[in-house]
N, C-alpha and C positions, 0 to 999 in steps of 0.2 A: 316272327321271321319264318318264312316257308323254306324248309330245307328239301333238297332233292333226295331221292332214294339212295343215291351213291353217298351223299354226305352223311345221311343217317346210318347207313350200313357200315361205313369205314371209320367214322369218328365217334358216333354216339350210341351204338348198339353193343350190348354185351360188354360194357366197360367194367373191369374188375376193380381198378383203383383210380380214383381221381384225386389229384393233389392240387391244392389252391396255393399258388405262390411259386414262382420259378427262380427263386434265389438260391443261395448256397445250400440251405437246408432242403428245400424242395427238390432240387436236382439230385442231391445225394440220396434222398429218400427214394426217388424214382429209380436211380441206378442200382441201389441195394435191393429194391423190390424185384427188379429184373433178374438179378443174380439168384434170388430165391425162387422166383416164379417165371421161368423162361417163356411160357406160353401166354402169360397174362396180358390183357389189354390195359395199358397204363396211359393216363391222360393227365396233362398239367394245364391248369388254367391260370393265366396271368393277367391282372387288370391293366397293366401298363404295356406300352409297346416294347419296353425293356423292363427287367425286374424293378419294381416300383420302390422298394424300401431302401436298403443300404448295400445290397450285394454288388451293385455296379457303381456305387458312389463312395465306398469306404476308402480309407487312406492306404490300405494294403500293408498293414502292420502284421507281421508274423510274430506276435507277442503273446505273452500269457500273464503279465502282471508286473508292475513296477513295485519297488520297495514301499513307496508311500501308499499305493493301492492295497497292498497286502496288509500293511499296518491298519489301514482304515477298515478292511474287511474283517480283521480279527476283532474289531469292536462289536460287530453284529453277527459274526459267525464263529463257530468253534474252530479250534486249530485243525481238527480232523476235516471239517467241511471245507476250509480254505485249501488244505492240501489236496482234497479230492477235486476241487474246482481247477486248481493249477494242473493237476494230473490229466484231467479231461481236456483242458485247453492244449496242453503239450501233445497229448495223444492225437487230438484232432488235427493239429498242424502236421504231425507225421503222416496221418492218414491222407490228408489233402495232398501232400508231396508225393506219397506213394501212388495215389490214384491217378494223378495228372502228370507227374514228373516235374523236376525242378526247372528244366529248360522251358517247358510249356508255360509255367507260371512266372518265369524269370525270377526265381528265388535267389536272393543275394544274402549271404550270411554276414552282413556287416556289423551285427551286434546291435543291442539296444542301450540307450542312455537315459538317465534322469538327471535334470539340472534344477537348481533352486535359485529363486530370486534373493537378492541380498536382504530384502525386507522380511524374509521368512527364516531368519537365523535359527530360532528355536526349533522349528520343524526340520530344518536341514540337519541340525545336530542330533535330533531324535532319530532320524532315518539312518544317519551314519552309524550311530550307536547300536542300532538294532540289526545291522547287516549280519554280524556273526550269528545272532539268534535265528534269523530267517534262513540263513545258509544251513544251519544245523537242522532246521525244520524240514528243509527240502532235500537234504543230502540223500535220504533213502530213495528218492525219485530220480535225481540226476547223477548221483554217485560222484559229485564234485561240488565245489563252491560255485554258486550261481552268480552272486553279486559281489562286486569289488569296488573300492574307492580308488578312482584314478584322477590324474590331473586333466584339466580342461585343455585339450589340444585344438579346440575349434574357435578360440578367441571370442567367446560370448562376452557380453557386457552386462553389468549390473547383476551378475550372478557370482556364486562362490567359485573359487579356483579349482575346486574338486567336484567331480560329478560321479554318479554311480553307473557302473558298466555291467552289462549282462551279455555274455558271449553266446548264449543259447538262442538269441532272437535274431530275426532277419526281416527282410521285406520282400513283397511280391508285386507283380503287376496285376492290379485288380481286373483290368479289362481283359488281359490275356487269360487269367484264371477263369473268368466267366465264359469267355468264348470256348475255352477248352472243355468246360463242364457241359455247355450246351451241345457242343460237337459230340461229346461222349454219349449224352442222352439220346441224341438223334441216331447215332450209330447203333444204339441199343433198342431201336424201334419204339422209342417213347414219343408220344404225340404231344406237341406243345402248341397251345392256342393263346395268342396275345389279345389284348383289349377285351378281355372277358371278366367282368365284375360279377362275382357271386352275390346275388341280392337276397337269396333265401335258400334254406335246405330243410328237408322234412324226412324224418326217419320212417322207413317202411319196414314191413316184416322181413323182407329179403334184401334190404339195401337202403339206399338214400336217394331221394329225388332232389336234384339240384336245379335251381332257377338262376339264370344269369340275365343280364339286360337283353340278351339276344334270344335265348331259348331255354327249354326245360328238358332234362334227360335223367336217366337212372344210372346209378353206379352201385357196385356191391359194397365198396368201402370209400369213405371220404376222409382225406387227411389235410389239415390246415397247417401251413408253414409260413404264416403271414407275419410273424414276429411283432414288430412295432404296431401293427394294425389289428392286433388280436385282443384288445381290451374287452370288447363285448363278449367274445368267445370264452374268455377265461374269468369272467366276473371281476374285471379290473385288476387281476393279478399282474397284468402287463400294462405298462404305460408307455406311450410314444415319447421319444427323446430326440429332438432334432439336433443334428451335428452339422455345423456350417464349416465350409472349407474354402480356401483359395489356393491358387497356384501362380507362381511367378513366370514371367518370360525367362528364356535361357539367361543364365548368369555366367559370365566368363570366369573360368577357373574356380568354380564353386568348391569351397573347401569342406562343406558339411556333408558327411556321408554316414548313413545309419538311420535308425528310428529313435526319436527323442520324445520324452515326456517332460512336461513342465507343470508346476502348480497342481500337484496331486493328480496328474493325468488329465486335468480339464483342458489342457492344451497339448497338442502333439504335432510334430513336424518331421519331415524326412526329405531326402533328396530323391528326385526322379531324374536320373542322368544329371544334367546341369541346371535343373529347375528345383525350386523348393516348394513343397506342398505344406500348408499350415492350416490346422483346423482346431475347433474347440470353442471355448468361451460360453458354454451352456450355463456355467455357474454365474454369469452376469445377469441372467434372467431365467431362472428355473421355471417359473410359471409360463412365461411366453414361449419357452422352448419345449414345453410339454404339448406338442402339436404334431399333426400329420401333414401340415403345410410344408411344401418344399421351397418356400421363399427364403431369402436371406435378409438380414436386418442390419441397419447402419451401426447400432451400438456394438454388435459383435464383430462385424467386418472392420470397423474402425479400430477396435482393440487389437485385432489380429495384425493389422498393418502397423500399429504402434509398437507391438512386441517385435515384429520383424525388424523395424527400424532401430529400436532402442536396445534390443537384447540379442537377437539371433544374427542379424546381418548389419552390425554397426559399421558405419563408414563405407558400406558397399551399396552402390546404386542398384535399385531393382524396380521393376514394373510389374503390376498385377496383370496377368493374362486372362484369368477366368475365375469365377466364383460359382459355388453350388452348395447344396445341402442334401443330407440323407436322413432317414428315419431309423433310429435304433429302437429296440424293445427292452425296457428295464423294469425293475420292480423292487419290492422290499427285500427280496432275496436275490442273490446272484446266481442261484441254481436254475438252469433252464427247466422249462416245463415240458415234459414228454409224458402224455397221458391219454387214456381212453376217456372220451367225453360221454359216449353212449355206446350202444351195441356195435354200431358200424361207423362211428365218427371218432377221429383221433386228432391230436395236435402235437406239434413240436415247435415251441415258441420261447421267447424271453432269452435272447442270447446275451443280454447285458453289455452290449457294445463289443463283444468278442466273437462276432460271427465268423470272421476269417479263421480264428483259432478253433472254435468249437463247432461250427456249422456242419462240417462233414461228419463228425462223430454223432451229433444229434440226429442228423438225417438217417444214419445207420441204425441208431437206437429206435427211432420212430418206425422204420421199416420192419425191424425185428419185433416190435411190440404188436404189430398188426397180426 
């Protein structure tokens, strides 16, 4: 591709920081770098025409972990590690709200809930039994009891009459959040180029040479914030995990309000005004859902519709309006990876499906690491 003198001068000369990925982490990284380095030239490269992974495709849960997830995490992480993870997620949510404002992201403090299918009685009893223990574990952080057992006021079917409530969680409008972030980045003189796939990068003595499908240029520092697409970069410490979603057409007098987790968090749903968004089902086909393909599959979409009909909206007519999927970044550890890969190359990846909660904080940590 032959660039003009003006294009080379304004976009690709004397670049201080190049960030690959314009999602939650990438944009927060750029904004934090601008705070630290007011005169720097900061460039973001995005391979999609919109952020490609999960930042514009997630369910908009302002959450930090259900009781069942915490119990599961305690099997593979120390109590201290789990507390640190929750602390980071909650701090990240507060940072996101502070940076953008609750009105801009349409934050609603409706609370979070976890429900259990009747077939999971032993697991339900275990989670209820461990509520006091988890509340005690988290009390130094929240100064209050986080989880409580409450009656089901939503008339779910084939579930237990009691559900677990978390008053500290809420929901956001994902589209509004990303537009607000993009607007803030542009206002801070951060250059964003879409449809640019980085095909190669090479370390130099004084920086990094970046090759995309269109061009080659130099930057002083290169930062990857590609999350679910970062397997090769991190020697497979990050694996892609597809999350499939559907949303209904408007439902008159929809009574479901809040964010909800079901079946150890593998399913999740929420209201969006008078629609219901429902996603998950990765546990039906772990191997097939370890992919960067943005397709949807019949096995998962059919199961989502079954649960809508038989559990969430029994005896309430609904129609599916739209379906989509996003790509999360997960691994053997829930701890995000924020590290220096070489002299001038860095990365902030592996959000573990908690990008909304932790993405802003990881972006700040990555920018501060450089």
